[in-house]
N, C-alpha and C positions, 0 to 999 in steps of 0.2 A: 668335494664331492657334492656338497648341496648346490652348489651352482651349475655343475652339470644338469643334476636332476631338474632345475628351475628352467634352464635354456630347453631341453628336451620336453617340458612340460610346457613353453609358452612356443615352442614351433608345433609343437604338437596339435592345439588350440588354432593357432594360426592355419596350419595346413587344412583342418576341417572346417573352420570357418568360409576359408578362403576360399573351396571346393564349390561351394555353393549348392550344397547340399536341403534339400527339402521336404519332410513328408509326403507321400502322397494325397493323404487328408490337406494338405493344403490347396493343392490346384485342383482337388474337388469339393470344397467351400468357397473356390473365386469360382468354378463352371455353374456351380447349385445355388450360387447366394443364400439369405440367410434363413428365409422361407419359404417354406416348401410343401407344398399342396399334394398328397400322396391317394391317387385316384388308383383304386382296385376292379379288374374286371371281372366279375365273379363269373368262374363256371359254375353252371348248374349242374353238369356232372360227378362236380366233387365239391362244395360249397364251402364243408370243413376245411379241407385242408387249405383252400384258395386264403380264406380269413386268416388262418395264421400268417398267411405270407404277409400281407398287411403287418400284423403286427410286426413281424421280425423284424422288416424292412423299417418302419416308425422307431422300434428300439437301436437299430444300427444306426440313422440318422440323427436321434436326442442322444447316444450316446459315443459314439464315434467320430461324429461331425459338428458335434454340439450345435445341431441346424435347430430351427421351432420351429414346428407341424404347427400349419394355418389349417381350417376346416373351411376355407373360402378360398375358391379359385381368383377371385378380384384381390386379393391380400399377398397371395403368392409369387416370388422371384422365380420360383419353375414348379412347372406341375410334371409330377411323376406319374404316368401309367404302369402299373403292374398286370403280369396276365400268369395266370399258372401253363402255360404250354401244354404241358406232359406229366404223368405220373406213370410212372413202373415200376412194377419188382421182379428180379431177374432172381431165376435160381442158381448159387456158387456151387452150391455140393450137396452131394446125398451122402446120407449115411447108408451100413452095411444092409441095411435091410428094405434100400430105396426108396426111406422117406428123405423128403427134403428138409436138410438142415441148416443152411448156410445162404441167404434171400443178401439181394443188393436194391435199395431202393434208389433210384435216380430220376430227381424233380428237374428238368426245366422249364425257368421264368424267363418272358419274354419285359425288354423294359423302353418305355419309351418316355424323350423329357424332351421339355422345351424351358428356354429360360427368356425368352423373349426375341433372344438375337438368334440362338442355334436348334432345330431340331433333330435330334438321336434316336436312334434305336437298337440295341443289342439284345443279345441273349446270353443269359447266364444258365449253366447248370449247376448239380452236384450231386453228389455219391456218397449210401451209408451203408456199410455193410451191418448183416445184425443175423445172430442165431437163434433158433428155436431149438427144446427141448425133442430128442428124437420121439414120432410117432404122433408129433400134434401139430396142430394148424396153427396157423398166425392168427392171431386175436385182432379187432376193430385196434386195442390202444396200443399195440404192441405195432401194426401198422401204421397208426397214427404218428407215434413216437418215431420214427424210421423216416418217414416222411418229413415232417418237422426238421429233424437232424439233415436231412438231405438239404431242405429248402432254404435251412439257415448258412448251412456251406455253401449254396449258389449265391446265397446275397452278399458274403463278404468277397464275391467278385465283381460286386458293383459298382465298389470304392474303386478298386486297381483300373476297371476299364472306362470308367467316368476319367479318371486322372491320365490315362492313355488319349481317351478321344478329346481332352481337353485342349492337347497339341495340337490335331488336327483342325484346322477353320476350311 
């Protein structure tokens, strides 16, 4: 019985290693390099939300990719430009009294990057559903938190998009 378990384990390990699977972060690290400069294009209509996008992107690059952020363009392997394209709030549901109860925050972010060999652009979007108490209005804090959550979701798509684009030369 132990011999058969050993053989099954061996073939399972052999199969998984032989198929060549690599996580998407491997391709992203190769595409972006080790040192990244993140340039934020500030939207004067919504500067508070624009800044949180850079913070979320920096966190993503450092924690998920183990990249080093540099604060001088000349030292960077890749220069990444981020721009908040749009922010919108949509009403999803009203209560019995006609007050808006359920909202969706939608954030679109334009991403451009140049790694010296390739210059690529794409757009990502994220959304976040949230509710408020009946008869109340959206506070700035609640709006800010919803936009922050939607932006974080949008930036999660950056890794997969860069991984896919790394195959397109």
